[in-house]
C-alpha positions in Angstrom: 27.5 0.0 27.9 23.7 0.2 29.1 22.8 1.4 33.0 20.4 -0.4 34.8 17.4 1.6 34.5 17.7 3.1 30.9 14.6 2.9 29.3 14.0 3.4 25.4 11.0 5.1 24.4 8.8 4.8 21.3 6.9 8.1 20.5 3.5 7.5 19.3 2.5 6.4 15.7 0.1 9.2 14.3 -1.8 9.3 10.7 -2.2 12.7 9.0 -4.2 11.8 6.2 -4.6 9.1 3.4 -5.1 8.7 -0.2 -7.7 7.7 -1.9 -11.1 8.3 0.3 -12.6 5.8 -1.6 -12.4 2.1 -2.6 -14.4 -1.1 -3.8 -15.7 -3.3 -1.2 -14.1 -5.9 -3.3 -10.5 -4.9 -2.1 -7.3 -4.1 -4.0 -7.4 -0.3 -3.9 -3.9 1.2 -3.3 -4.1 3.5 -0.5 -1.3 5.4 1.0 -1.1 6.8 4.5 1.0 9.3 5.5 1.9 10.2 9.4 4.6 9.8 11.6 6.4 7.2 13.7 5.2 4.7 11.3 8.4 2.5 11.0 8.0 -1.2 12.2 4.2 -1.0 11.3 2.8 -4.9 12.5 -0.4 -4.2 11.6 -2.5 -2.0 9.3 -6.8 -2.4 9.4 -10.1 -1.2 7.9 -12.1 -1.1 10.1 -11.7 -5.1 11.5 -10.2 -6.4 8.9 -6.4 -6.4 8.6 -4.4 -5.6 5.4 -1.9 -8.2 4.3 0.1 -6.4 2.0 1.8 -3.1 2.6 5.0 -1.2 2.7 6.3 1.1 5.2 8.6 3.7 3.4 12.1 4.0 5.0 11.2 7.8 7.0 8.4 6.0 8.3 6.1 9.0 7.2 3.9 6.8 4.6 2.7 3.3 4.0 1.7 2.0 0.8 -1.1 -1.0 1.6 -3.8 -2.8 -0.4 -7.2 -2.3 0.8 -8.5 -5.6 2.2 -12.2 -7.1 0.8 -14.7 -6.6 3.1 -18.1 -8.0 3.4 -20.1 -4.6 2.1 -19.9 -1.4 1.3 -19.8 1.6 4.4 -17.1 3.5 5.6 -14.4 2.3 8.3 -11.5 3.7 10.7 -8.0 2.9 9.0 -5.9 1.8 12.4 -1.8 1.4 12.6 0.0 -0.8 14.8 3.5 0.4 15.7 5.6 -0.2 18.4 4.6 3.4 19.5 0.9 2.2 19.8 -1.6 2.5 17.9 -2.8 5.3 15.4 -6.5 5.3 13.7 -7.2 8.0 10.8 -9.0 10.9 11.6 -11.6 10.4 8.5 -13.0 7.0 8.0 -12.0 5.0 4.6 -14.9 4.0 2.5 -16.2 1.4 0.7 -18.5 1.2 -2.0 
């Protein structure tokens, strides 16, 4: 039974790496994001552009995502929003 004052604490999500590091600005590149506490992810973004297709593995340690199309080449940060917060990649994904 729940006791008044009981709280569930989410552990922060984080991105440790992703591969490949580059893809076409036309979109469609399959990217594997590795991290922790990614279960329940509600958003994956490349810069400000949301990915529409992604799958989180059962352990919550990897996301396979299709990079969305963007208007021009350039480098962007990948972010994942999960119950434990929003995690950002330390390095940038480069659109060509």
